[in-house]
Backbone and ligand atoms as CSV (ligand in chain L), in Angstrom:
chain,resi,resn,atom,element,x,y,z
A,1,UNK,N,N,107.715,11.089,68.988
A,1,UNK,CA,C,107.057,12.237,68.353
A,1,UNK,C,C,107.814,13.505,68.697
A,2,UNK,N,N,107.952,14.354,67.709
A,2,UNK,CA,C,108.574,15.661,67.935
A,2,UNK,C,C,107.583,16.752,67.579
A,3,UNK,N,N,107.435,17.718,68.438
A,3,UNK,CA,C,106.712,18.943,68.088
A,3,UNK,C,C,107.758,20.028,67.972
A,4,UNK,N,N,107.891,20.543,66.756
A,4,UNK,CA,C,108.956,21.508,66.486
A,4,UNK,C,C,108.324,22.895,66.485
A,5,UNK,N,N,108.781,23.737,67.381
A,5,UNK,CA,C,108.207,25.077,67.456
A,5,UNK,C,C,108.638,25.906,66.258
A,6,UNK,N,N,107.766,26.823,65.898
A,6,UNK,CA,C,108.009,27.704,64.753
A,6,UNK,C,C,109.351,28.422,64.906
A,7,UNK,N,N,110.174,28.316,63.871
A,7,UNK,CA,C,111.465,28.983,63.843
A,7,UNK,C,C,111.344,30.287,63.040
A,8,UNK,N,N,112.313,31.192,63.188
A,8,UNK,CA,C,112.244,32.419,62.390
A,8,UNK,C,C,112.232,32.111,60.892
A,9,UNK,N,N,111.420,32.848,60.147
A,9,UNK,CA,C,111.357,32.702,58.691
A,9,UNK,C,C,112.639,33.255,58.078
A,10,UNK,N,N,113.170,32.532,57.083
A,10,UNK,CA,C,114.441,32.921,56.455
A,10,UNK,C,C,114.184,33.613,55.127
A,11,UNK,N,N,114.946,34.661,54.867
A,11,UNK,CA,C,114.874,35.365,53.583
A,11,UNK,C,C,115.622,34.548,52.534
A,12,UNK,N,N,115.007,34.382,51.356
A,12,UNK,CA,C,115.670,33.677,50.269
A,12,UNK,C,C,116.851,34.487,49.759
A,13,UNK,N,N,118.003,33.865,49.580
A,13,UNK,CA,C,119.194,34.627,49.186
A,13,UNK,C,C,119.093,35.213,47.778
A,14,UNK,N,N,119.650,36.427,47.610
A,14,UNK,CA,C,119.602,37.135,46.323
A,14,UNK,C,C,120.313,36.348,45.225
A,15,UNK,N,N,121.205,35.438,45.616
A,15,UNK,CA,C,121.899,34.587,44.651
A,15,UNK,C,C,120.907,33.682,43.903
A,16,UNK,N,N,119.823,33.308,44.538
A,16,UNK,CA,C,118.890,32.328,43.993
A,16,UNK,C,C,117.535,32.910,43.609
A,17,UNK,N,N,117.239,34.136,44.082
A,17,UNK,CA,C,115.904,34.706,43.876
A,17,UNK,C,C,116.011,36.154,43.421
A,18,UNK,N,N,114.979,36.615,42.713
A,18,UNK,CA,C,114.799,38.030,42.410
A,18,UNK,C,C,113.607,38.500,43.228
A,19,UNK,N,N,113.748,39.611,43.931
A,19,UNK,CA,C,112.666,40.105,44.772
A,19,UNK,C,C,112.668,39.411,46.123
A,20,UNK,N,N,111.615,39.686,46.890
A,20,UNK,CA,C,111.576,39.199,48.268
A,20,UNK,C,C,110.842,37.878,48.354
A,21,UNK,N,N,111.571,36.880,48.825
A,21,UNK,CA,C,111.056,35.516,48.960
A,21,UNK,C,C,111.420,35.053,50.370
A,22,UNK,N,N,110.456,34.433,51.047
A,22,UNK,CA,C,110.660,34.011,52.439
A,22,UNK,C,C,110.354,32.533,52.559
A,23,UNK,N,N,111.141,31.826,53.354
A,23,UNK,CA,C,111.047,30.361,53.391
A,23,UNK,C,C,111.008,29.831,54.815
A,24,UNK,N,N,110.159,28.816,55.007
A,24,UNK,CA,C,110.110,28.063,56.267
A,24,UNK,C,C,110.303,26.583,55.956
A,25,UNK,N,N,111.327,25.951,56.524
A,25,UNK,CA,C,111.474,24.504,56.341
A,25,UNK,C,C,110.377,23.769,57.112
A,26,UNK,N,N,109.755,22.776,56.458
A,26,UNK,CA,C,108.670,22.003,57.084
A,26,UNK,C,C,109.153,20.593,57.428
A,27,UNK,N,N,109.827,19.939,56.482
A,27,UNK,CA,C,110.250,18.553,56.723
A,27,UNK,C,C,111.601,18.320,56.059
A,28,UNK,N,N,112.430,17.592,56.767
A,28,UNK,CA,C,113.731,17.190,56.240
A,28,UNK,C,C,113.940,15.757,56.688
A,29,UNK,N,N,113.673,14.803,55.784
A,29,UNK,CA,C,113.710,13.393,56.142
A,29,UNK,C,C,115.107,12.931,56.516
A,30,UNK,N,N,115.144,11.975,57.413
A,30,UNK,CA,C,116.417,11.344,57.750
A,30,UNK,C,C,116.543,10.078,56.924
A,31,UNK,N,N,117.733,9.749,56.438
A,31,UNK,CA,C,117.967,8.560,55.619
A,31,UNK,C,C,117.287,7.343,56.253
A,32,UNK,N,N,116.635,6.481,55.460
A,32,UNK,CA,C,116.660,6.480,53.991
A,32,UNK,C,C,115.733,7.510,53.339
A,33,UNK,N,N,114.905,8.217,54.095
A,33,UNK,CA,C,114.092,9.267,53.490
A,33,UNK,C,C,114.982,10.434,53.081
A,34,UNK,N,N,114.723,10.992,51.919
A,34,UNK,CA,C,115.452,12.190,51.517
A,34,UNK,C,C,114.482,13.335,51.220
A,35,UNK,N,N,113.254,13.215,51.748
A,35,UNK,CA,C,112.234,14.214,51.435
A,35,UNK,C,C,112.605,15.576,52.031
A,36,UNK,N,N,112.255,16.606,51.293
A,36,UNK,CA,C,112.441,17.991,51.733
A,36,UNK,C,C,111.141,18.730,51.429
A,37,UNK,N,N,110.551,19.344,52.433
A,37,UNK,CA,C,109.342,20.153,52.225
A,37,UNK,C,C,109.622,21.544,52.776
A,38,UNK,N,N,109.365,22.538,51.960
A,38,UNK,CA,C,109.551,23.934,52.363
A,38,UNK,C,C,108.317,24.735,51.988
A,39,UNK,N,N,107.879,25.610,52.879
A,39,UNK,CA,C,106.852,26.603,52.545
A,39,UNK,C,C,107.572,27.844,52.058
A,40,UNK,N,N,107.166,28.341,50.881
A,40,UNK,CA,C,107.859,29.473,50.267
A,40,UNK,C,C,106.836,30.546,49.934
A,41,UNK,N,N,107.122,31.773,50.349
A,41,UNK,CA,C,106.226,32.905,50.083
A,41,UNK,C,C,106.935,33.909,49.181
A,42,UNK,N,N,106.295,34.239,48.068
A,42,UNK,CA,C,106.847,35.199,47.108
A,42,UNK,C,C,106.026,36.483,47.158
A,43,UNK,N,N,106.689,37.636,47.239
A,43,UNK,CA,C,105.998,38.920,47.098
A,43,UNK,C,C,105.745,39.165,45.606
A,44,UNK,N,N,104.833,40.118,45.258
A,44,UNK,CA,C,104.527,40.324,43.838
A,44,UNK,C,C,105.791,40.501,42.994
A,45,UNK,N,N,105.856,39.775,41.884
A,45,UNK,CA,C,106.946,39.790,40.891
A,45,UNK,C,C,108.223,39.091,41.361
A,46,UNK,N,N,108.262,38.630,42.597
A,46,UNK,CA,C,109.442,37.875,43.035
A,46,UNK,C,C,109.415,36.487,42.399
A,47,UNK,N,N,110.588,35.956,42.116
A,47,UNK,CA,C,110.664,34.631,41.462
A,47,UNK,C,C,112.023,33.993,41.734
A,48,UNK,N,N,112.045,32.675,41.510
A,48,UNK,CA,C,113.307,31.954,41.601
A,48,UNK,C,C,114.174,32.308,40.399
A,49,UNK,N,N,115.453,31.996,40.488
A,49,UNK,CA,C,116.306,31.924,39.297
A,49,UNK,C,C,115.955,30.631,38.548
A,50,UNK,N,N,116.444,30.499,37.328
A,50,UNK,CA,C,116.339,29.224,36.618
A,50,UNK,C,C,117.036,28.142,37.446
A,51,UNK,N,N,116.430,26.975,37.505
A,51,UNK,CA,C,117.027,25.884,38.282
A,51,UNK,C,C,116.428,24.557,37.845
A,52,UNK,N,N,117.063,23.478,38.274
A,52,UNK,CA,C,116.580,22.120,37.986
A,52,UNK,C,C,116.783,21.269,39.226
A,53,UNK,N,N,115.828,20.361,39.460
A,53,UNK,CA,C,115.883,19.488,40.639
A,53,UNK,C,C,116.320,18.084,40.214
A,54,UNK,N,N,117.358,17.515,40.829
A,54,UNK,CA,C,117.878,16.211,40.394
A,54,UNK,C,C,116.883,15.064,40.556
A,55,UNK,N,N,115.905,15.203,41.455
A,55,UNK,CA,C,114.907,14.138,41.629
A,55,UNK,C,C,113.497,14.697,41.371
A,56,UNK,N,N,113.421,15.853,40.680
A,56,UNK,CA,C,112.117,16.432,40.387
A,56,UNK,C,C,111.559,17.212,41.569
A,57,UNK,N,N,110.376,17.800,41.366
A,57,UNK,CA,C,109.756,18.644,42.389
A,57,UNK,C,C,108.245,18.611,42.224
A,58,UNK,N,N,107.534,18.595,43.340
A,58,UNK,CA,C,106.097,18.853,43.333
A,58,UNK,C,C,105.872,20.162,44.072
A,59,UNK,N,N,105.106,21.053,43.437
A,59,UNK,CA,C,104.694,22.298,44.078
A,59,UNK,C,C,103.207,22.224,44.359
A,60,UNK,N,N,102.794,22.703,45.519
A,60,UNK,CA,C,101.380,22.823,45.855
A,60,UNK,C,C,101.133,24.284,46.213
A,61,UNK,N,N,100.374,24.958,45.352
A,61,UNK,CA,C,100.137,26.390,45.539
A,61,UNK,C,C,99.081,26.556,46.628
A,62,UNK,N,N,99.457,27.234,47.708
A,62,UNK,CA,C,98.559,27.375,48.855
A,62,UNK,C,C,97.858,28.721,48.893
A,63,UNK,N,N,98.381,29.707,48.176
A,63,UNK,CA,C,97.762,31.029,48.213
A,63,UNK,C,C,98.174,31.829,46.984
A,64,UNK,N,N,97.261,32.648,46.491
A,64,UNK,CA,C,97.615,33.677,45.519
A,64,UNK,C,C,97.686,33.189,44.086
A,65,UNK,N,N,98.391,33.991,43.304
A,65,UNK,CA,C,98.577,33.690,41.882
A,65,UNK,C,C,100.054,33.799,41.547
A,66,UNK,N,N,100.512,32.860,40.734
A,66,UNK,CA,C,101.917,32.857,40.371
A,66,UNK,C,C,102.114,32.524,38.908
A,67,UNK,N,N,103.368,32.432,38.533
A,67,UNK,CA,C,103.765,32.082,37.168
A,67,UNK,C,C,104.825,30.996,37.251
A,68,UNK,N,N,104.808,30.107,36.242
A,68,UNK,CA,C,105.829,29.066,36.159
A,68,UNK,C,C,106.154,28.854,34.693
A,69,UNK,N,N,107.411,28.531,34.414
A,69,UNK,CA,C,107.834,28.275,33.029
A,69,UNK,C,C,108.926,27.223,33.033
A,70,UNK,N,N,108.780,26.239,32.162
A,70,UNK,CA,C,109.849,25.283,31.903
A,70,UNK,C,C,110.630,25.780,30.690
A,71,UNK,N,N,111.900,25.478,30.623
A,71,UNK,CA,C,112.745,25.926,29.512
A,71,UNK,C,C,112.124,25.502,28.192
A,72,UNK,N,N,111.970,26.466,27.278
A,72,UNK,CA,C,111.401,26.189,25.964
A,72,UNK,C,C,109.888,26.153,25.951
A,73,UNK,N,N,109.249,26.350,27.105
A,73,UNK,CA,C,107.793,26.275,27.183
A,73,UNK,C,C,107.154,27.626,27.455
A,74,UNK,N,N,105.833,27.620,27.512
A,74,UNK,CA,C,105.063,28.828,27.763
A,74,UNK,C,C,105.086,29.166,29.254
A,75,UNK,N,N,104.983,30.466,29.560
A,75,UNK,CA,C,104.732,30.877,30.941
A,75,UNK,C,C,103.267,30.588,31.251
A,76,UNK,N,N,103.017,29.943,32.379
A,76,UNK,CA,C,101.665,29.518,32.732
A,76,UNK,C,C,101.304,30.081,34.100
A,77,UNK,N,N,100.060,30.581,34.217
A,77,UNK,CA,C,99.605,31.071,35.519
A,77,UNK,C,C,99.241,29.894,36.408
A,78,UNK,N,N,99.613,29.984,37.681
A,78,UNK,CA,C,99.249,28.975,38.674
A,78,UNK,C,C,98.507,29.663,39.802
A,79,UNK,N,N,97.565,28.937,40.398
A,79,UNK,CA,C,96.704,29.506,41.438
A,79,UNK,C,C,96.576,28.546,42.604
A,80,UNK,N,N,96.078,29.077,43.720
A,80,UNK,CA,C,95.891,28.273,44.925
A,80,UNK,C,C,95.153,26.988,44.585
A,81,UNK,N,N,95.672,25.874,45.060
A,81,UNK,CA,C,95.099,24.550,44.802
A,81,UNK,C,C,95.769,23.806,43.671
A,82,UNK,N,N,96.482,24.522,42.803
A,82,UNK,CA,C,97.176,23.844,41.692
A,82,UNK,C,C,98.363,23.037,42.221
A,83,UNK,N,N,98.627,21.911,41.567
A,83,UNK,CA,C,99.771,21.048,41.854
A,83,UNK,C,C,100.607,20.985,40.583
A,84,UNK,N,N,101.876,21.257,40.691
A,84,UNK,CA,C,102.761,21.249,39.521
A,84,UNK,C,C,103.861,20.226,39.769
A,85,UNK,N,N,103.983,19.277,38.869
A,85,UNK,CA,C,105.051,18.278,38.979
A,85,UNK,C,C,106.101,18.577,37.917
A,86,UNK,N,N,107.325,18.708,38.351
A,86,UNK,CA,C,108.449,19.014,37.466
A,86,UNK,C,C,109.359,17.792,37.426
A,87,UNK,N,N,109.625,17.246,36.228
A,87,UNK,CA,C,110.477,16.056,36.164
A,87,UNK,C,C,111.924,16.357,36.572
A,88,UNK,N,N,112.648,15.306,36.903
A,88,UNK,CA,C,114.062,15.442,37.240
A,88,UNK,C,C,114.800,16.160,36.116
A,89,UNK,N,N,115.646,17.085,36.495
A,89,UNK,CA,C,116.585,17.775,35.593
A,89,UNK,C,C,115.913,18.718,34.591
A,90,UNK,N,N,114.618,19.000,34.749
A,90,UNK,CA,C,113.972,19.969,33.850
A,90,UNK,C,C,114.210,21.384,34.383
A,91,UNK,N,N,114.819,22.235,33.543
A,91,UNK,CA,C,115.098,23.615,33.944
A,91,UNK,C,C,113.806,24.409,33.932
A,92,UNK,N,N,113.604,25.223,34.968
A,92,UNK,CA,C,112.350,25.976,35.108
A,92,UNK,C,C,112.532,27.087,36.138
A,93,UNK,N,N,111.519,27.953,36.219
A,93,UNK,CA,C,111.450,28.931,37.326
A,93,UNK,C,C,110.003,29.040,37.764
A,94,UNK,N,N,109.804,29.534,38.989
A,94,UNK,CA,C,108.461,29.796,39.500
A,94,UNK,C,C,108.489,31.023,40.395
A,95,UNK,N,N,107.358,31.724,40.435
A,95,UNK,CA,C,107.298,32.920,41.268
A,95,UNK,C,C,105.906,33.482,41.315
A,96,UNK,N,N,105.805,34.671,41.910
A,96,UNK,CA,C,104.520,35.346,42.036
A,96,UNK,C,C,104.171,36.051,40.730
A,97,UNK,N,N,102.877,36.258,40.504
A,97,UNK,CA,C,102.415,37.113,39.405
A,97,UNK,C,C,102.762,38.571,39.759
A,98,UNK,N,N,102.734,39.477,38.774
A,98,UNK,CA,C,103.189,40.849,39.032
A,98,UNK,C,C,102.418,41.565,40.139
A,99,UNK,N,N,101.125,41.306,40.273
A,99,UNK,CA,C,100.294,42.065,41.219
A,99,UNK,C,C,99.681,41.180,42.299
A,100,UNK,N,N,100.307,40.051,42.553
A,100,UNK,CA,C,99.757,39.123,43.541
A,100,UNK,C,C,100.883,38.475,44.329
A,101,UNK,N,N,100.614,38.224,45.599
A,101,UNK,CA,C,101.484,37.347,46.359
A,101,UNK,C,C,101.237,35.906,45.892
A,102,UNK,N,N,102.196,35.019,46.123
A,102,UNK,CA,C,101.991,33.589,45.845
A,102,UNK,C,C,102.778,32.798,46.877
A,103,UNK,N,N,102.111,31.819,47.466
A,103,UNK,CA,C,102.775,30.909,48.395
A,103,UNK,C,C,102.628,29.488,47.886
A,104,UNK,N,N,103.676,28.705,48.022
A,104,UNK,CA,C,103.567,27.279,47.679
A,104,UNK,C,C,104.363,26.433,48.654
A,105,UNK,N,N,103.966,25.173,48.732
A,105,UNK,CA,C,104.803,24.164,49.362
A,105,UNK,C,C,105.664,23.556,48.272
A,106,UNK,N,N,106.927,23.375,48.543
A,106,UNK,CA,C,107.861,22.716,47.631
A,106,UNK,C,C,108.227,21.370,48.230
A,107,UNK,N,N,107.994,20.311,47.468
A,107,UNK,CA,C,108.299,18.950,47.924
A,107,UNK,C,C,109.358,18.383,46.985
A,108,UNK,N,N,110.529,18.134,47.529
A,108,UNK,CA,C,111.644,17.618,46.724
A,108,UNK,C,C,112.321,16.501,47.508
A,109,UNK,N,N,113.312,15.888,46.859
A,109,UNK,CA,C,114.170,14.935,47.555
A,109,UNK,C,C,115.609,15.338,47.301
A,110,UNK,N,N,116.431,15.189,48.312
A,110,UNK,CA,C,117.861,15.372,48.102
A,110,UNK,C,C,118.331,14.329,47.084
A,111,UNK,N,N,119.363,14.670,46.328
A,111,UNK,CA,C,119.951,13.700,45.404
A,111,UNK,C,C,120.503,12.513,46.195
A,112,UNK,N,N,120.561,11.350,45.547
A,112,UNK,CA,C,121.111,10.150,46.202
A,112,UNK,C,C,122.544,10.428,46.656
A,113,UNK,N,N,122.981,9.752,47.719
A,113,UNK,CA,C,124.313,10.047,48.269
A,113,UNK,C,C,125.440,9.952,47.234
A,114,UNK,N,N,125.307,9.024,46.286
A,114,UNK,CA,C,126.363,8.876,45.272
A,114,UNK,C,C,126.303,9.971,44.201
A,115,UNK,N,N,125.200,10.735,44.220
A,115,UNK,CA,C,124.984,11.785,43.216
A,115,UNK,C,C,125.361,13.108,43.871
A,116,UNK,N,N,126.408,13.729,43.418
A,116,UNK,CA,C,126.945,14.874,44.136
A,116,UNK,C,C,126.366,16.200,43.672
A,117,UNK,N,N,125.272,16.138,42.864
A,117,UNK,CA,C,124.650,17.400,42.451
A,117,UNK,C,C,123.969,18.075,43.632
A,118,UNK,N,N,123.895,19.408,43.551
A,118,UNK,CA,C,123.140,20.177,44.540
A,118,UNK,C,C,121.645,19.954,44.323
A,119,UNK,N,N,120.859,20.157,45.358
A,119,UNK,CA,C,119.398,20.175,45.239
A,119,UNK,C,C,118.930,21.559,45.603
A,120,UNK,N,N,118.478,22.373,44.655
A,120,UNK,CA,C,118.540,22.169,43.209
A,120,UNK,C,C,119.871,22.651,42.623
A,121,UNK,N,N,120.000,22.474,41.301
A,121,UNK,CA,C,121.109,23.060,40.548
A,121,UNK,C,C,120.641,24.431,40.051
A,122,UNK,N,N,121.383,25.482,40.403
A,122,UNK,CA,C,120.952,26.846,40.068
A,122,UNK,C,C,121.619,27.361,38.810
A,123,UNK,N,N,120.861,28.167,38.036
A,123,UNK,CA,C,121.380,28.824,36.838
A,123,UNK,C,C,121.213,30.330,36.930
A,124,UNK,N,N,120.952,30.953,35.781
A,124,UNK,CA,C,120.842,32.411,35.712
A,124,UNK,C,C,119.551,32.905,36.369
A,125,UNK,N,N,119.584,34.162,36.788
A,125,UNK,CA,C,118.352,34.813,37.236
A,125,UNK,C,C,117.385,34.973,36.055
A,126,UNK,N,N,116.095,34.999,36.362
A,126,UNK,CA,C,115.066,35.334,35.358
A,126,UNK,C,C,115.081,36.853,35.236
A,127,UNK,N,N,115.484,37.357,34.074
A,127,UNK,CA,C,115.621,38.800,33.905
A,127,UNK,C,C,114.244,39.461,33.871
A,128,UNK,N,N,114.241,40.792,34.075
A,128,UNK,CA,C,112.976,41.533,33.966
A,128,UNK,C,C,112.384,41.342,32.562
A,129,UNK,N,N,113.249,41.320,31.528
A,129,UNK,CA,C,112.756,41.140,30.150
A,129,UNK,C,C,112.074,39.780,29.986
A,130,UNK,N,N,112.673,38.740,30.521
A,130,UNK,CA,C,112.043,37.409,30.456
A,130,UNK,C,C,110.733,37.413,31.227
A,131,UNK,N,N,110.736,38.055,32.388
A,131,UNK,CA,C,109.540,38.058,33.242
A,131,UNK,C,C,108.431,38.893,32.595
A,132,UNK,N,N,108.787,40.070,32.076
A,132,UNK,CA,C,107.793,40.945,31.452
A,132,UNK,C,C,107.247,40.293,30.170
A,133,UNK,N,N,108.116,39.555,29.478
A,133,UNK,CA,C,107.684,38.875,28.246
A,133,UNK,C,C,106.590,37.854,28.540
A,134,UNK,N,N,106.474,37.494,29.816
A,134,UNK,CA,C,105.474,36.496,30.169
A,134,UNK,C,C,104.079,37.097,30.257
A,135,UNK,N,N,103.971,38.445,30.190
A,135,UNK,CA,C,102.640,39.063,30.384
A,135,UNK,C,C,101.811,38.982,29.112
L,1,MN,MN,MN,111.635,24.370,41.203
């Protein structure tokens, strides 16, 4: 058994996020497990860039109100208690609503060793126009 003491919270890099996003790693499985669990906190209007997960993603919203959109789909409000499952390779973004903080757990798996894609694959930032269009 390991008890891992709380480590300093890391700021999400501007390359991958718009606004202030803070992350705490929760679980990183050792092979054959490839599970990755991260607690992510978004300040109001902060959001990820567009991205896709090679093995999909489950989000569990633990606090606040947020927004999520899959490519070609509607922007949808998400709230504490909601669970969002994103299929492998589906491009999407997620973040806080304009006037609310939002926290979620992100549950993903690293790509298989023979699959050299990043987890996740990152694309363009969600522009203010795209974000405002969601209102
Ligand atoms: Mn995602």
